[in-house]
Each structure stands twice: as structure tokens, then as C-alpha cells.
C-alpha positions as CSV (number, residue, x, y, z in Angstrom):
1,M,-63.2,293.2,225.8
2,K,-66.8,292.6,224.3
3,Q,-67.5,296.3,224.5
4,G,-64.2,297.1,222.8
5,M,-64.7,294.5,219.9
6,A,-68.4,295.9,219.7
7,F,-67.2,299.4,219.4
8,L,-64.5,298.3,216.7
9,C,-67.1,296.4,214.6
10,G,-69.5,299.3,214.8
11,L,-66.7,301.7,213.8
12,A,-65.9,299.3,211.0
13,V,-69.4,299.1,209.7
14,S,-69.7,302.9,209.9
15,Q,-66.7,303.4,207.7
16,L,-68.0,300.8,205.2
17,L,-71.4,302.5,205.0
18,A,-69.7,305.9,204.5
19,G,-67.6,304.7,201.8
20,V,-64.5,305.9,203.4
21,A,-61.2,304.1,203.1
22,F,-59.3,304.5,206.3
23,A,-55.4,304.3,206.1
24,A,-54.5,303.3,209.6
25,T,-56.4,300.7,211.6
26,A,-56.9,299.4,215.0
27,E,-58.1,295.7,215.8
28,V,-59.0,294.8,219.4
29,G,-58.3,291.3,220.7
30,E,-57.7,289.3,223.9
31,F,-54.1,288.6,225.0
32,G,-55.2,286.3,228.0
33,K,-56.7,286.3,231.4
34,M,-55.4,287.0,234.9
35,P,-55.6,284.6,237.6
36,D,-58.8,286.1,238.9
37,G,-60.5,285.7,235.5
38,R,-60.1,289.4,234.2
39,A,-59.5,289.7,230.5
40,V,-56.4,291.4,229.5
41,E,-57.2,293.2,226.1
42,S,-54.9,293.7,223.2
43,V,-54.9,296.2,220.5
44,T,-53.1,296.0,217.2
45,L,-52.2,299.2,215.2
46,R,-51.5,299.1,211.5
47,N,-50.4,301.5,208.9
48,T,-50.0,301.4,205.2
49,S,-46.2,301.2,205.1
50,G,-46.0,298.0,207.0
51,V,-45.4,299.3,210.5
52,E,-47.5,297.1,213.0
53,V,-47.7,297.8,216.8
54,R,-49.4,295.4,219.2
55,L,-50.4,296.8,222.7
56,I,-51.9,294.9,225.8
57,G,-53.8,296.2,228.8
58,Y,-51.3,294.4,231.2
59,G,-49.1,297.4,232.0
60,A,-50.4,299.3,229.1
61,S,-47.4,297.6,227.6
62,I,-46.0,297.7,224.0
63,Q,-45.8,293.8,223.2
64,S,-44.3,294.2,219.5
65,V,-43.5,296.6,217.0
66,V,-43.0,295.0,213.5
67,A,-41.2,297.4,210.9
68,P,-39.5,296.9,207.5
69,G,-35.8,297.0,207.0
70,R,-33.4,297.9,204.1
71,D,-34.2,294.6,202.4
72,G,-37.9,295.3,202.8
73,K,-38.5,292.2,205.1
74,R,-40.4,293.0,208.3
75,A,-39.2,292.2,211.9
76,D,-40.5,292.5,215.5
77,I,-38.0,295.1,217.0
78,T,-38.9,295.2,220.5
79,L,-38.4,292.5,223.2
80,G,-41.4,291.0,225.0
81,Y,-43.3,287.7,225.8
82,G,-45.9,285.7,223.8
83,T,-48.2,284.9,226.5
84,L,-49.7,286.8,229.5
85,K,-48.5,284.0,231.9
86,D,-44.6,284.9,231.0
87,Y,-45.4,288.5,231.9
88,L,-46.7,287.4,235.2
89,D,-44.1,285.0,235.9
90,K,-41.0,286.6,234.7
91,P,-41.5,290.5,235.0
92,Q,-39.0,292.3,233.2
93,Y,-40.7,295.7,232.3
94,F,-41.0,294.6,228.6
95,G,-42.5,297.7,226.8
96,A,-44.3,298.6,230.0
97,T,-45.6,301.9,231.4
98,V,-43.5,302.7,234.6
99,G,-44.9,304.7,237.3
100,R,-45.7,306.4,239.7
101,F,-42.4,307.2,239.5
102,A,-40.1,305.9,236.8
103,N,-36.5,305.3,237.9
104,R,-35.0,305.1,241.2
105,I,-35.8,306.9,244.6
106,A,-33.3,306.5,247.3
107,R,-34.2,304.4,250.2
108,G,-38.0,304.6,249.0
109,R,-38.3,307.8,250.7
110,F,-39.3,311.2,249.8
111,T,-40.6,314.2,251.7
112,L,-43.7,316.3,250.3
113,D,-45.3,319.3,252.2
114,G,-43.5,318.4,255.5
115,H,-44.7,314.6,255.5
116,T,-42.1,311.8,254.7
117,Y,-43.7,308.9,252.6
118,Q,-42.0,305.5,252.6
119,L,-42.2,303.4,249.2
120,P,-41.4,299.6,248.8
121,V,-37.9,299.0,248.4
122,N,-37.3,296.6,245.5
123,N,-34.0,297.6,243.9
124,G,-31.2,297.2,246.4
125,P,-32.0,299.8,249.1
126,N,-34.0,301.8,246.7
127,S,-37.4,301.9,245.1
128,L,-37.5,301.3,241.3
129,H,-40.4,302.2,239.0
130,G,-43.0,302.8,241.4
131,G,-42.6,299.7,243.9
132,T,-43.4,296.2,244.0
133,R,-46.5,296.6,242.2
134,G,-46.0,299.6,239.8
135,F,-47.9,300.4,237.0
136,D,-46.3,297.8,235.0
137,K,-48.1,295.0,237.1
138,V,-51.6,296.0,237.0
139,V,-54.4,295.5,234.2
140,W,-55.4,299.0,232.5
141,T,-58.7,299.6,231.1
142,L,-59.2,300.0,227.3
143,R,-61.1,303.0,226.8
144,K,-61.2,304.0,223.5
145,V,-59.8,302.7,220.0
146,T,-59.8,304.8,216.6
147,S,-59.0,304.1,212.9
148,G,-58.3,307.0,210.4
149,K,-55.8,309.2,209.3
150,A,-53.9,307.6,212.4
151,A,-54.8,304.6,214.6
152,S,-54.9,304.9,218.4
153,A,-55.8,303.2,221.6
154,E,-56.3,304.7,225.0
155,F,-55.8,303.0,228.3
156,S,-56.6,304.2,231.6
157,Y,-55.8,303.3,235.3
158,V,-56.9,304.8,238.5
159,S,-54.2,304.5,241.2
160,P,-55.9,304.8,244.9
161,D,-54.6,307.2,247.5
162,G,-51.7,305.3,249.4
163,D,-51.0,302.9,246.5
164,Q,-47.5,301.7,247.2
165,G,-47.2,304.4,249.6
166,Y,-47.9,307.4,247.3
167,P,-50.2,310.0,248.5
168,G,-53.4,311.0,246.4
169,K,-55.8,309.2,244.1
170,L,-54.0,309.4,240.7
171,T,-56.1,309.0,237.5
172,V,-53.9,308.2,234.6
173,T,-54.3,307.6,230.9
174,A,-51.6,306.1,228.2
175,T,-52.7,306.9,224.8
176,Y,-51.0,305.3,221.8
177,T,-51.1,306.6,218.2
178,L,-49.6,305.1,215.2
179,D,-49.5,307.4,212.0
180,D,-48.6,306.9,208.3
181,A,-45.4,308.7,208.9
182,D,-44.2,305.5,211.0
183,A,-44.3,307.6,214.3
184,L,-45.7,305.9,217.4
185,T,-46.6,308.7,219.7
186,V,-47.2,307.8,223.4
187,V,-49.1,310.5,225.6
188,Y,-49.1,309.9,229.6
189,R,-51.5,312.1,231.4
190,A,-52.2,312.1,235.2
191,R,-54.4,314.2,237.5
192,T,-54.6,313.8,241.4
193,D,-57.0,314.8,244.2
194,K,-54.0,315.7,246.7
195,P,-50.3,316.8,246.1
196,T,-48.3,313.7,245.0
197,I,-45.3,313.1,242.7
198,V,-45.6,311.8,239.1
199,N,-42.8,310.5,236.5
200,L,-44.2,308.2,233.9
201,S,-42.2,306.7,230.9
202,N,-42.3,303.6,228.5
203,H,-39.7,301.0,229.2
204,A,-39.5,299.4,225.9
205,Y,-36.4,297.3,225.0
206,W,-35.2,297.8,221.3
207,N,-33.2,295.7,219.1
208,L,-33.6,297.2,215.5
209,S,-32.1,294.0,213.8
210,G,-35.1,292.1,215.5
211,E,-35.7,290.8,219.0
212,G,-33.5,287.8,219.8
213,S,-31.3,288.4,216.9
214,G,-28.2,289.2,219.1
215,S,-26.2,292.1,220.3
216,V,-26.9,295.8,219.8
217,M,-23.4,296.9,220.5
218,D,-22.6,297.9,216.8
219,D,-25.9,300.1,216.6
220,V,-24.9,303.8,216.3
221,L,-26.4,305.9,219.2
222,T,-26.5,309.5,219.3
223,I,-27.6,311.5,222.4
224,P,-27.7,315.4,222.3
225,G,-27.0,315.9,225.9
226,D,-23.7,317.4,227.1
227,A,-23.9,316.3,230.8
228,I,-25.3,313.3,232.8
229,T,-26.4,313.1,236.4
230,P,-23.6,310.8,237.9
231,T,-24.6,308.0,240.3
232,D,-23.2,306.4,243.3
233,A,-22.8,302.3,243.7
234,D,-26.4,301.9,244.1
235,L,-27.2,304.0,241.1
236,I,-28.6,306.9,242.8
237,P,-27.7,310.4,241.5
238,T,-25.2,312.3,243.6
239,G,-26.8,315.4,243.1
240,K,-24.1,317.1,240.5
241,F,-23.8,317.4,237.0
242,E,-21.0,316.1,235.0
243,A,-19.9,317.1,231.6
244,V,-19.9,314.2,228.9
245,A,-16.8,315.5,227.1
246,R,-13.9,313.4,226.9
247,T,-16.0,310.4,228.8
248,P,-17.6,307.2,227.7
249,Y,-20.5,309.2,228.1
250,D,-20.4,311.3,225.1
251,F,-22.7,310.1,222.4
252,R,-23.2,313.8,221.0
253,A,-21.5,312.9,217.6
254,G,-22.9,309.4,217.5
255,K,-20.8,306.2,218.1
256,P,-21.5,302.5,218.4
257,I,-23.2,301.7,221.7
258,G,-20.4,299.2,222.6
259,R,-17.1,301.4,221.7
260,D,-16.5,302.6,225.3
261,I,-18.9,300.2,227.3
262,R,-16.0,298.3,228.9
263,D,-14.2,301.4,229.8
264,G,-12.6,300.3,233.2
265,R,-11.9,303.9,234.4
266,S,-15.6,304.5,234.8
267,E,-17.1,303.6,238.2
268,Q,-20.6,304.0,237.0
269,L,-20.1,301.8,234.0
270,L,-18.7,299.2,236.6
271,A,-21.6,299.4,239.1
272,G,-24.1,299.3,236.2
273,K,-22.3,296.5,234.3
274,G,-22.8,298.9,231.3
275,Y,-24.7,302.0,230.7
276,D,-27.7,302.8,233.1
277,M,-27.8,306.3,233.7
278,N,-29.6,309.6,233.0
279,W,-28.5,312.2,230.4
280,V,-29.4,315.8,230.8
281,I,-31.4,317.0,227.7
282,G,-32.5,320.1,229.3
283,R,-32.9,321.5,232.8
284,A,-36.6,321.5,232.8
285,P,-39.8,320.1,230.7
286,V,-40.7,321.9,227.5
287,A,-43.9,321.7,225.8
288,A,-42.9,320.6,222.1
289,P,-41.1,317.2,221.8
290,R,-37.5,317.7,221.2
291,L,-34.8,315.0,220.0
292,M,-33.6,312.7,222.9
293,A,-31.9,310.3,220.9
294,R,-31.2,308.6,217.4
295,V,-30.2,305.0,216.7
296,A,-29.0,303.3,213.7
297,D,-28.7,299.8,213.0
298,P,-26.0,299.0,210.5
299,K,-27.3,295.5,209.8
300,S,-30.8,296.2,209.0
301,G,-30.7,299.8,207.9
302,R,-33.6,300.5,210.5
303,M,-33.5,303.8,212.4
304,L,-35.0,304.8,215.7
305,E,-35.6,308.5,216.9
306,V,-37.0,309.4,220.3
307,L,-38.4,312.7,220.9
308,S,-40.0,314.0,224.3
309,G,-40.3,317.4,226.1
310,E,-38.9,315.6,229.4
311,P,-35.4,317.0,230.7
312,G,-33.8,313.6,231.3
313,L,-33.1,310.4,229.1
314,Q,-32.5,307.2,230.9
315,F,-30.2,304.9,228.6
316,Y,-29.8,301.3,229.5
317,S,-27.8,298.8,227.6
318,G,-29.6,295.7,228.4
319,N,-26.9,294.8,231.1
320,F,-29.1,292.4,233.4
321,L,-30.3,290.3,230.5
322,D,-28.7,287.2,231.6
323,G,-29.7,284.4,229.1
324,T,-32.3,283.2,231.3
325,I,-35.3,284.8,229.5
326,V,-37.0,283.2,226.4
327,G,-38.4,285.8,224.4
328,K,-41.8,285.5,222.1
329,S,-39.7,284.3,219.2
330,G,-38.2,281.3,221.2
331,R,-34.8,283.0,221.5
332,T,-32.9,283.8,224.8
333,Y,-32.1,287.5,225.8
334,R,-28.5,288.0,226.6
335,Q,-26.6,291.0,228.1
336,G,-26.5,293.8,225.5
337,D,-29.4,292.4,223.3
338,A,-31.3,295.4,223.6
339,F,-31.0,299.0,224.6
340,V,-33.7,301.3,226.6
341,L,-34.4,304.8,226.2
342,E,-36.8,306.4,228.7
343,P,-37.3,310.1,228.6
344,Q,-38.3,311.2,232.1
345,L,-37.7,313.4,234.9
346,F,-34.1,313.0,236.6
347,P,-33.7,310.1,238.7
348,D,-34.5,310.7,242.6
349,T,-35.8,314.1,241.8
350,P,-37.9,314.4,244.9
351,N,-34.6,314.3,247.0
352,H,-32.6,316.7,244.9
353,P,-34.1,320.4,244.8
354,D,-31.7,321.2,242.0
355,F,-33.2,318.7,239.7
356,G,-36.6,320.6,239.6
357,S,-39.8,319.4,240.9
358,A,-42.0,316.0,240.4
359,V,-44.7,317.5,242.3
360,L,-48.4,317.2,240.9
361,K,-51.2,319.2,242.5
362,P,-54.9,319.0,242.2
363,G,-56.3,321.0,239.4
364,S,-53.0,320.6,237.1
365,E,-52.4,318.0,234.8
366,Y,-49.0,315.8,234.5
367,R,-48.2,315.1,230.7
368,N,-45.2,313.4,228.9
369,T,-45.5,312.8,225.1
370,I,-43.0,310.5,223.8
371,V,-42.5,310.1,219.9
372,F,-40.8,306.8,218.7
373,R,-40.1,307.4,215.0
374,F,-39.0,304.7,212.7
375,S,-37.2,304.9,209.6
376,V,-35.1,303.1,207.1
377,E,-31.4,304.3,206.3
378,K,-30.8,303.2,202.5
């Protein structure tokens, strides 16, 4: 942390000496200490229109996002905890970087180059978000902070060969950038020293009226995907593609999240206790981020657009928030009090050849760019 603070102070002094007024700023602090004494750093990014993003090194996570609404009042619109102890004692993936493989892998098992690998099983019979100690549960190193036309922070983590059963030493960076157009861009990069599988995403829980303010079921969600990858009772894809037309999964024209969530004809809604599935935005990754989802909150006027080049979007409607979690505002989080939108490869891709490939080889770079764009509907 001391190095980060020295860097930031030196940067501020150099800016002052140069007589330059920077629009967006980054401020380094400390969020707490791990049981072994290691400091967990925080970085607060601010722009000129009142958007403020706080990041923490534990899980390379988004801890808060403060944004103005229609009335000009600012609110924290992402769920999270106020202390490091809560993140350690009551893990919920709040705002975290999830990996090595985001989402589920059936039975925690996959085969690569003729060898079968077994991962920890931590979600029923399956492996979820990298296993029992995924990237959300480790301390990332703060490598760089910048202020200027945009403010940014870069975190890094090295996952050793065999970590959670995955092959290869994986070197990962997560770079968060806030600009004056009210866009928070997250860029995940990874390189390996032997063939492995990689699928990284961010697991921010959003409530555009303000975290702890109640249900998001009236928020209007648009997902421009014409199919989903249907799942079995354990939320593992069957391998098929199912058209959303005339089903509760059709969000192409936009509709309130809660309109069809209690449709008893849907076995997947029953199994997931709400929406928890992957929408097909494309059949393969593309270089330029494209619109994955748009959400409008009629109460506050806040809008969120999510863009990425990934082919899939996991939409989760906060089904397992059960009222036992108390967030940073001192309010409880209950079922349907937030939504999650995760751009990523399709779930269980390593076990479904028709889903494409999740393999990363030495000499290549994995990249997932996610843009969270905030605005206000007048």
C-alpha cells in the first residue's frame, strides 16, 4: 500500500507542478488487513459528473458505485459489504472477479489434450466460479493507478499450475477505467505457460435505485439475444439452443424483470428460483464490445448498459439473496433485490464442443472487455 500511496502522491505533485487540471482522479487507500496481516488496498475512481467507483484488492472487486439519479441525488447502486471481515466471513461474489472459469462446470470435470482434470465441487454436484478458492477469494496486487482524462487501476494475480485443479501457471490482470462519459470499463487479460481453460467475468450485483432499497422487479431489462442455452435441474446446459420467442426469456423488446419470473410452466425458472441462465448474444467472441443488456429503473431514472465482445450473458435475478445478508448501508438483501449481468463464454463450454472453445495456449492472450455505461433517463 505504501508504494501505491507514494506513487499517487508523486503523481499528484507532478500534476500540480505541470499546472495541469485532471478531470478524473484515482485515490489509493486501505480497505483492511487479511488474517495473515497482508493489507488489502482500495482505489477510489472519480469523474467530473459525480460518478464514483471504489475498488478493492480482495477479489479485484467493485465495492461501490455511486451515481446520480433523475433528481440529481447520488446513491450507491451496487451491493457489497462495508468491511473486509464481512467479505471473508460471508462470501457472496459481490462485485468480484470470478474465475478461472466463471459459471458452472459439470461435475467439476473437463478434458484437455487427452487428460481429465478434476476441480473442487462447490455448487451441488458442480464447480462454480473457479472452485472453493476462486479469484474472488484471493488478494490481488495493485500494480498501477492513473489520473487524467480517465482514472484507472490495474490489479494482477498469478495463479500457480494446479491451482484448484486447473493446469498451467496463469498470469491475470484486471484493469478498471472510469471516464467522463460515465463508463466503467473492465479489461481482463490472461496468459498461461501451458494449455488451460479460462473464462473471466465480473459478478457485480446492481440495484439502480440504491443498494438495500428493495426489489428490482420493476426495472425494465432488454437483452438482444434470440436464444438461451437451456439447463437441467442442476443448472448445467443441456447442449442445445432454445429460441426465446414466446417464452419468459424473451427480453428483446424490453420488459420488467418480474413480469414473467413466476411463470410456472418454466422448469428452468423453477429450478433456479428465478432467472439464472445464459443468453446467446453471438456464437463466438468478437473484438469490439457490443450491447449485451440495457436496464432502466423507473424510480430513479438511472440506466445501465452492459457491453462486451463475449458470446454469452448470464442473467441472474438475485434469487438466493435470502434476507440473512446485511449490506454496507445496514439494510438486508432479500430475494430479487438485485440483478447480475455477466458477459462470458457459455457455461460448461469445455464439455460442449458446439459452444466453442475456452482453451488458452502459451503465446496467446485471453481478453474480456466489459463496459458498464451509466446514464439518466429524464
